[in-house]
TIVO-505276 format. One record per residue (C-alpha): x, y, z negated; residue number from 1. Coordinates in Angstrom, 3 decimals, m for minus. Each point is the difference from the previous one (the first is absolute). Layout:
N
ZATOR     east    north       up  nr
ZATOR        X        Y        Z NUM
...
***
This chain:
254
ZATOR     east    north       up  nr
ZATOR m219.683 m193.338   81.010   1
ZATOR   m2.549   m2.907    0.490   2
ZATOR    0.862   m3.286    0.619   3
ZATOR   m3.180   m0.518    3.125   4
ZATOR    0.732   m1.428    3.043   5
ZATOR   m2.441    0.251    2.932   6
ZATOR    0.367   m2.350    2.679   7
ZATOR   m1.992    1.007    3.277   8
ZATOR   m0.982   m4.106    2.021   9
ZATOR   m0.332    2.534    3.780  10
ZATOR   m0.570   m3.623    1.001  11
ZATOR    1.980   m3.125    1.702  12
ZATOR    3.860    1.200   m1.033  13
ZATOR   m0.519    3.120   m0.738  14
ZATOR   m0.414    1.276   m3.515  15
ZATOR    1.115    3.267   m1.512  16
ZATOR    1.627   m0.102   m3.731  17
ZATOR    0.115    3.432   m1.606  18
ZATOR    2.303   m0.511   m3.233  19
ZATOR    1.822    2.851   m1.803  20
ZATOR   m1.569    2.588    2.098  21
ZATOR    1.439   m1.637    3.076  22
ZATOR   m1.895   m1.347    2.802  23
ZATOR    1.044   m3.194    2.310  24
ZATOR   m1.396   m0.971    3.350  25
ZATOR    0.404   m4.023    0.569  26
ZATOR   m0.250   m1.734    3.428  27
ZATOR   m1.987    3.338    1.372  28
ZATOR   m2.524   m1.335    2.550  29
ZATOR   m3.531    1.480    0.439  30
ZATOR   m1.086    0.758    3.094  31
ZATOR   m2.902   m1.272    1.244  32
ZATOR    0.429   m2.557    2.929  33
ZATOR    4.260   m1.614    0.069  34
ZATOR    1.352   m1.540    2.642  35
ZATOR   m3.029   m3.216    0.304  36
ZATOR   m0.414    0.650   m3.822  37
ZATOR   m3.393    2.316   m0.731  38
ZATOR   m0.846    0.980   m3.487  39
ZATOR   m2.780   m1.249   m1.979  40
ZATOR   m0.073    2.539   m3.027  41
ZATOR   m0.262    4.463    0.495  42
ZATOR    2.735    1.065    1.370  43
ZATOR    1.902    2.464   m3.086  44
ZATOR   m1.410    3.501   m0.344  45
ZATOR    3.322    1.887    0.412  46
ZATOR   m0.004    1.086   m3.374  47
ZATOR    0.739   m3.179   m1.973  48
ZATOR    3.435    0.737    2.195  49
ZATOR    1.107    3.200   m1.029  50
ZATOR    3.039    0.112   m2.294  51
ZATOR    1.969   m2.655    0.697  52
ZATOR    3.012   m0.074   m0.866  53
ZATOR    2.198   m2.553    1.938  54
ZATOR   m1.596   m2.657    1.903  55
ZATOR    1.270   m4.016   m0.676  56
ZATOR    0.119   m2.518    3.759  57
ZATOR    0.146   m3.065   m1.231  58
ZATOR    0.552   m1.545    3.640  59
ZATOR    0.022    0.686    3.530  60
ZATOR   m3.223   m1.758    1.143  61
ZATOR   m3.009    2.455    1.921  62
ZATOR   m2.418   m1.018   m3.188  63
ZATOR    3.050    1.224   m2.477  64
ZATOR    1.552    2.853    2.523  65
ZATOR   m2.684    1.620    1.471  66
ZATOR    1.929    3.696    1.993  67
ZATOR   m2.892    1.797   m0.134  68
ZATOR   m1.396   m0.246   m3.347  69
ZATOR    3.617    0.334   m1.221  70
ZATOR    0.114    3.655    2.153  71
ZATOR   m3.462    1.284   m1.791  72
ZATOR    2.009   m0.458   m3.362  73
ZATOR    2.059    2.523    1.274  74
ZATOR    3.121   m0.225    1.835  75
ZATOR    1.965    1.444   m2.614  76
ZATOR   m0.487   m2.427   m3.075  77
ZATOR    2.357   m1.946   m1.545  78
ZATOR   m0.396   m3.537    2.163  79
ZATOR    2.191   m3.041   m1.989  80
ZATOR    0.618   m3.216    2.366  81
ZATOR    2.079   m3.041    0.784  82
ZATOR    3.292    0.736    1.202  83
ZATOR   m0.464    0.302    3.271  84
ZATOR   m2.891    0.990    0.948  85
ZATOR    1.193    3.790   m0.916  86
ZATOR    1.635    0.619    3.215  87
ZATOR   m3.552   m0.967    2.394  88
ZATOR   m2.246    2.121   m2.223  89
ZATOR    2.143    2.665    0.528  90
ZATOR   m0.729    0.319    3.635  91
ZATOR   m3.683   m0.424   m1.222  92
ZATOR    0.240    3.492   m0.823  93
ZATOR    0.484   m0.167   m4.027  94
ZATOR    2.343    2.346   m1.894  95
ZATOR    1.259   m1.711   m3.673  96
ZATOR    0.436   m3.918    0.976  97
ZATOR    2.289   m1.850   m2.566  98
ZATOR    0.497   m3.342    0.782  99
ZATOR    0.898   m2.588   m3.464 100
ZATOR    1.015   m3.351   m0.778 101
ZATOR   m0.800   m2.564   m2.523 102
ZATOR    0.776    0.979   m3.194 103
ZATOR    0.437    3.528    1.006 104
ZATOR   m1.990    3.204   m1.828 105
ZATOR   m1.592    3.717    1.574 106
ZATOR   m0.938    2.071   m3.290 107
ZATOR   m2.972    1.584    0.962 108
ZATOR   m0.758    3.102   m2.298 109
ZATOR    0.887   m2.153   m2.920 110
ZATOR   m1.775   m3.115    1.500 111
ZATOR    2.713   m2.670    1.205 112
ZATOR   m0.682   m2.321    2.016 113
ZATOR    1.963   m2.860    1.520 114
ZATOR    0.530   m2.507    2.586 115
ZATOR   m1.006   m3.819   m0.753 116
ZATOR   m0.326   m2.539    2.053 117
ZATOR   m2.693   m2.421    2.100 118
ZATOR    0.072   m1.982    2.382 119
ZATOR   m2.440    0.540    3.067 120
ZATOR    1.154    1.374    3.371 121
ZATOR    0.697    3.629    0.525 122
ZATOR    0.465   m0.390    4.531 123
ZATOR   m1.951    2.713    1.102 124
ZATOR   m1.879   m1.778    2.981 125
ZATOR    0.809    0.410    2.845 126
ZATOR    3.589    1.504    0.760 127
ZATOR    1.178    0.850   m4.435 128
ZATOR    1.182    0.765   m1.322 129
ZATOR    0.984   m2.438   m2.807 130
ZATOR   m0.061    0.961   m3.643 131
ZATOR   m0.148   m2.361   m3.306 132
ZATOR   m2.781    0.847   m1.339 133
ZATOR   m0.164    1.375   m3.783 134
ZATOR   m2.274   m0.634   m3.146 135
ZATOR    0.699    3.597   m2.425 136
ZATOR   m0.017    0.068   m3.712 137
ZATOR   m1.141    3.314   m0.584 138
ZATOR    0.888    1.989   m3.758 139
ZATOR   m0.434    2.184   m1.938 140
ZATOR   m2.600    0.570   m3.371 141
ZATOR   m0.560   m3.680    1.008 142
ZATOR    0.302   m2.556    2.907 143
ZATOR   m1.400   m0.857    2.859 144
ZATOR    1.415   m2.816    2.595 145
ZATOR   m1.975    0.318    3.062 146
ZATOR    1.125   m3.197    1.853 147
ZATOR   m0.692    1.363    3.999 148
ZATOR   m0.443   m2.838    1.863 149
ZATOR    1.750   m3.817   m1.077 150
ZATOR   m0.355   m3.823   m0.467 151
ZATOR    0.243   m1.441   m3.832 152
ZATOR    3.842    0.482   m0.368 153
ZATOR    2.425   m0.999   m3.394 154
ZATOR    1.291    3.288   m0.730 155
ZATOR   m3.201    1.336   m0.895 156
ZATOR    0.152   m2.033   m3.066 157
ZATOR    3.468    3.149   m0.399 158
ZATOR   m1.191    2.820    0.384 159
ZATOR    3.103    1.508   m1.740 160
ZATOR   m2.883    1.914   m2.175 161
ZATOR   m3.368   m0.425   m1.763 162
ZATOR   m3.204    0.777    1.852 163
ZATOR   m3.294    1.455   m0.906 164
ZATOR   m1.750   m0.208    3.097 165
ZATOR    0.678   m1.911    2.799 166
ZATOR   m1.945    1.470    4.117 167
ZATOR    0.455   m3.930    1.164 168
ZATOR   m1.986   m0.582    3.611 169
ZATOR   m1.960   m2.799    0.113 170
ZATOR   m1.341   m0.460    3.632 171
ZATOR    0.205    1.786    3.031 172
ZATOR   m1.450    1.260    3.220 173
ZATOR   m2.273   m2.922    1.260 174
ZATOR   m1.500   m3.460   m0.799 175
ZATOR    3.090   m2.310   m0.139 176
ZATOR    3.071    1.944   m1.320 177
ZATOR    2.050   m2.326    2.018 178
ZATOR    3.359   m1.538   m0.203 179
ZATOR    1.879    0.369   m3.488 180
ZATOR    1.712    3.025   m1.219 181
ZATOR   m3.017    1.640   m1.123 182
ZATOR   m2.066    0.136   m3.970 183
ZATOR   m3.263   m2.102    0.100 184
ZATOR   m2.433    0.001   m3.429 185
ZATOR    1.688   m2.925   m0.839 186
ZATOR    3.361    1.028    0.501 187
ZATOR   m0.286    3.508   m1.338 188
ZATOR   m1.217   m1.327   m2.943 189
ZATOR    3.676   m2.286   m0.996 190
ZATOR    1.284    3.442    1.040 191
ZATOR   m1.389    1.757   m3.377 192
ZATOR    1.300   m3.220   m1.878 193
ZATOR    4.099    0.534    1.432 194
ZATOR   m0.533    4.420   m0.649 195
ZATOR   m1.574   m0.598   m2.699 196
ZATOR   m1.980    4.503    0.283 197
ZATOR   m2.475    0.863   m2.419 198
ZATOR   m2.505    0.783    2.230 199
ZATOR   m0.780   m1.531    3.785 200
ZATOR   m1.562    2.046    2.923 201
ZATOR   m0.302   m1.526    2.967 202
ZATOR    0.783    2.036    3.537 203
ZATOR    0.276   m1.617    3.747 204
ZATOR   m4.021   m0.929    0.357 205
ZATOR   m3.472    0.459    1.140 206
ZATOR    0.886    4.164    2.112 207
ZATOR    0.816   m1.493    3.504 208
ZATOR   m1.463   m2.587    1.935 209
ZATOR    0.922   m0.924    4.438 210
ZATOR   m2.416    2.181    1.623 211
ZATOR   m0.362   m3.578    2.241 212
ZATOR   m1.611   m1.994   m2.856 213
ZATOR   m2.973    1.572   m1.001 214
ZATOR   m1.712   m1.972   m2.660 215
ZATOR    2.057   m2.895    0.359 216
ZATOR    1.281   m0.849   m3.542 217
ZATOR   m1.724    3.022   m1.682 218
ZATOR    0.748   m1.652   m3.521 219
ZATOR    3.501    0.973    0.733 220
ZATOR   m0.037    3.573   m1.367 221
ZATOR   m1.774   m0.676   m2.942 222
ZATOR    1.522   m3.648   m1.487 223
ZATOR    3.658    0.376   m0.558 224
ZATOR    0.328    2.210   m2.752 225
ZATOR   m2.299   m1.762   m2.138 226
ZATOR    1.201   m3.082    0.348 227
ZATOR    2.971    1.510   m0.413 228
ZATOR   m1.413    0.640   m3.253 229
ZATOR   m1.512   m3.300   m0.778 230
ZATOR    3.452   m1.700    0.793 231
ZATOR    1.999    2.739   m2.418 232
ZATOR   m1.493   m0.688   m2.983 233
ZATOR    0.549   m3.753    0.420 234
ZATOR    3.503    0.444    0.452 235
ZATOR    0.648    3.842   m1.461 236
ZATOR   m2.874    0.239   m2.660 237
ZATOR    2.094    3.140   m1.230 238
ZATOR    0.575    2.134    2.895 239
ZATOR   m3.118    2.233   m0.349 240
ZATOR   m1.674    0.725    2.678 241
ZATOR   m0.954    3.389    1.626 242
ZATOR   m3.170   m0.001    1.545 243
ZATOR   m0.363    1.604    3.542 244
ZATOR   m1.683    0.746    3.148 245
ZATOR    1.243    1.053    3.929 246
ZATOR   m0.200    3.912   m1.059 247
ZATOR    0.583   m0.141   m3.787 248
ZATOR    2.030    2.154   m2.035 249
ZATOR    1.280   m1.858   m3.557 250
ZATOR    1.077    2.203   m2.853 251
ZATOR    2.172   m2.592   m2.237 252
ZATOR    0.390    0.924   m3.393 253
ZATOR    2.113   m2.849   m1.829 254
***
């Protein structure tokens, strides 16, 4: 079998990870409009979201768990969620919801999906529910760390196994990140120094924008990954940067 690892950056925090014959989709948000946010990149073609074996949900915020986007993948596709979110998703009509807590593992084919900590809000506005945020380590022939949405925390240095490719959030969906509990380009590079992956791909940028803000600070749509690469060159020079853009498919074979 090939050692190929394919990563399709759908946009924002949505990524298709294809490894060992398994296709995993993270935090699917694929619509042109989600609440006050509009998608500034094309809506992904349905073919790119075909034959998904499982969906990984990091936390319950609207820009990471969009119920209509999730329904478009299929109500019978396994959905892995933080513990405490299962009943709510089942009530929304999803048939195979698997709750997971930190350090628990779910096997999808020959690929193991392990939940790891994240530091972020777990509340779904406006009325809940609340479930703890997660990251995931996906292990097959290669090992991929999907950070979800998180602030910097010490546990990044002790994920439990070497990481081949880290999917790291470097921004958000507007001109500012607000207060804390997110990674920006500098803190994302600091995270790389702690994680020491072989390679890193920046996510969580350049896809959604508040409709009411028009073209205010449009550079925020393109600057974060470039700034991340610059900081990483100084703080984590041994980590290979995987060039990407929203909508790119990257095939990585170390």
